[in-house]
KELUM-975867 format. One record per residue (C-alpha): x, z, y. Coordinates in steps of 0.02 Angstrom, whole numbers, plus 50000, padded with zeros to 5 digits. Layout:
BEGIN
XZY
...
REM end
This chain:
BEGIN
562545483157335
563655483257176
562315476157067
561725459957099
560105457257007
559625439257035
559865436956855
558395450256849
557395439956958
557495425056856
557345432756693
555695440956753
554965424456823
555555415056676
554725429256563
553085427456677
553155409056675
553255409056473
551925421156433
550535407356428
551505397056348
551855408156207
549945413256202
549815395256107
551415396055992
551595416055980
551915418655769
551095433555755
549515443255795
549315460755754
547645470955741
548115485855836
547195498355933
547175497856106
546215509056240
544555503756147
544415490556038
545205475255964
544835458255878
545715454055713
545315435555704
546685422755700
546885416355880
546795398455878
547935388855992
547665384956165
547865367356242
549065368456382
548105357756513
548665357456694
547775346756838
549335346256935
551145350156856
552185345557012
551095356057107
551235372056990
553115368456999
553105369157170
552145385357191
553385393557057
555075385557165
554215395457315
554075410557233
555825410657163
556425406357347
555495420457402
556365433157295
557905427257331
557595431557503
556915448257463
558465450857363
559515446757514
558575459057599
558685473357465
560645470057456
560905472357649
559725486357678
559055494257516
559825512857508
560005515057317
560485504857172
559205492857066
558945492656888
558905475756847
557895479656674
556655490256784
556495476756900
556155463156780
554885474356698
553975476556864
553825458456877
552965455056707
551845469156741
551425463556917
550965446456835
549835455556716
549035465256854
548655451356968
547205449056847
546435463456915
545905466856747
546015486056689
546185481356512
547465466856516
549175473056523
551125470556479
552045483456375
554005486556379
554775486256198
554695506056206
552655505856256
552345493156119
553285504755996
552275519956040
550585509756030
550975504355859
551365520355802
549795529655876
548775516355786
549505520555624
548715537355631
550425546955647
551485547955802
552545561355896
551725567856051
550465581956111
548945578056010
547415573356143
546145559056160
546105553956340
545015539856434
544965532156590
543715526356727
543885506856732
543335508556917
544275523756986
545685523256873
545555542056838
546215548156679
545255561856578
545755573456435
544355570056306
544795581756157
546405589856104
546575589455925
546505606255839
547945616055822
548975601855922
550245605456058
548915600356197
547655612956113
548835627656105
549485623156281
547645627056341
547125607256382
545305608356394
543945593156373
543555587356550
545325590656625
545905575456739
547555570856697
548455570956876
550375569556832
551485565856702
553345571956723
552885574556903
552185555956935
550445552856979
549495543356848
547765539756927
547595520456908
549145516956804
548715507856638
548205519956498
549245514756358
550745516756481
550335534256513
549935538556335
551715531656303
552385542956427
551605557556357
552485552956175
554085555456133
555405564156012
554905579155919
555475594855997
555735586856180
554475593056306
553445583256439
552775591356604
550845588256622
549895591756781
547975591756770
546565596856879
545065607956815
543335609756879
543095626056967
545185629856983
545645627657161
547645622457124
548305608957005
548855616956817
550445613056775
550985613256579
552545611856490
552105604756322
553305601356164
553055586356082
552875586755892
552155574455756
550435572255755
549455567655608
547695559855704
546175567655610
545035553355623
543785558455510
543015576155469
541535579055380
540525594055293
538925597855213
537705606255315
536005615455266
534645605555198
536005594855107
536275585455270
537925577855286
538975577855444
540285564155481
541325565755646
542285549355672
543665552755827
544435536355810
544325519555733
546245517555660
547005509855507
546655525955413
544935529555456
544135517655331
544785526355193
544465543355269
542615539455290
542555530555120
543055546855059
541945557355162
540445546655108
540755548054911
541235567654935
539595569755026
538645559554907
539315567754762
538705585854830
536865577454849
536725572155011
534945570155076
535215565555256
536825560555362
537275562555535
538765553255612
539535559155761
540625546755866
540365557956037
542105555656144
542755541556017
543655529856125
543695516156009
544875506355901
544965493555771
543545480155748
544225477555562
543925496455529
542255497455603
541485482655526
542005488655347
541205505655389
539505499855446
539595486955271
539335504655191
537935508855304
536955492555325
536155478255235
537015461355201
536915451755380
537755450055564
538635465355621
539345459555785
540015444455846
541305439355999
541125423756108
542795418056219
542915407656379
542615393056273
540975395856195
541785399956028
540905411655927
541635423155796
540455432855678
540735447455585
539375451255428
539095463755300
539635457555135
539225474355014
537545474154948
537645492654913
537105503955074
536795521855093
535055524755086
534735540755158
534015544755325
535265543155457
535655548455632
537205542655767
537615555755907
538485546756053
538925551556243
539675544656404
541375544556321
540955533956155
541595517256194
542045499456114
542155501055938
541075516455945
539805506756040
539805492555898
539465504955782
538045512855872
537325496555918
537395487955755
536365503355670
535145503155818
534835483755807
534495484955611
533335501955641
534345510055504
534585525455604
534105534955754
535375534955906
535405552655986
536395559656140
536745551256309
537155531956362
538915527756308
540375522056413
539985503256419
541375493356360
540805476056290
542455464756305
543855461856178
545565465256209
546955456556089
548755463256079
550035449156077
551885452856015
553095442456113
554755438456012
555995450156118
554785466056053
553825466956201
551915462556200
550525458156317
548705464856306
547295451756367
545535452156377
544925437056269
543015437956248
541455448256238
540525456356090
538805457056056
537835467355946
536875460055806
535265455255919
536445447656054
536615462256175
538155463056283
538315481056340
539755479456463
539495490056606
537825496456551
538145504356381
536995509656215
535375519556267
535065532056134
533285531156044
533345550456098
534035556256254
534875573456258
536185580156378
537435592056306
537215611356386
538575612356524
539335626456457
539685618156293
540745603456390
542415611656403
542355618356230
543495609356108
542525613855948
540685617455971
539885628455834
538445619755733
537115631055769
537645630055965
537755610655993
536075605056064
536415586556032
536895588955850
535365600055827
534175586655883
534875574555783
534745586655619
532935589155675
532605570655672
533535568655509
532405583255440
530805575855510
531335559355404
531645568155247
530085578755253
528955565955297
REM end
């Protein structure tokens, strides 16, 4: 074997060993979107205490020795060349994967860059939201954006993402899969999906282009009832939401429906600011870490919308969406309509490292104002309504056909005319 990659082994191990020491000394913590929800508090330094330093050093010495032996075996028998960089990245990823937490992962420089781009609301890719089942690892297309490459290529809500560039992605970290689908404008990516009632997998070649994520859409419906649809909670969402509310109020809004169906979550800071526009002063959400430290996020703005309110959720409403619905439900400010939400009640933190890579760790649990942690259970709607089967694969459902929306409108009208 021409390339000796012992340096890669050592680099990988050193990087792995340094990850937790970096947690205590890292100079920057970013509030950025992950696959659901982040916390924008400032991480307190961690006391690095070990029961037996010598024992730990001995364990890592054994790991290094075993890797050295594996290197000899690979050098002697393995047919192909080995890329040292990929080998080191695999060590980092494996180190994080050993936590057996689907939400904790390691990002290469390219993956972290793609993650940061998506949180800004503009990136280059195919234009669709996706979700991943934490138990099965199956990735599902939630909603292709209107007029996006994904929409034009024929991707549908409910399609199971089977392969990206001919590699199976079930069980692969969601952020990594999303990163593979992004790339330079004008380049293409091969996508394979499995569709209900279609016997063979569907292969699509989709050309990437600039995607401006439409995080908020709004319109005025009959009877002066406003409809605001929030697709994600990104950096741009707060201003878009404020503009939507302001415009609807100017138009004489008498009631409001907020639709967070298929919303995978996003920034905690964003959802808190948006709730501040809807709820009275008081606790909106709080988190607790492994040490029992509690961080509260209050509503501070005394002004609030004073019209009948309903929020529509479904099984793909996750994390920040559940914070949104849960706070409104706890304050009895509005009626929650739809089906039980996803059930992600844990907090991740994306921690940049000095070499341009990053790690994402689950660091705490979040609780609604009344102390509910809904991880694994979700938010139960006040009015349960299943979306009709024939509507589930429609990218855009007409207002008059959307039975969940129609039920929310019925609830609002009942409050208006009561």
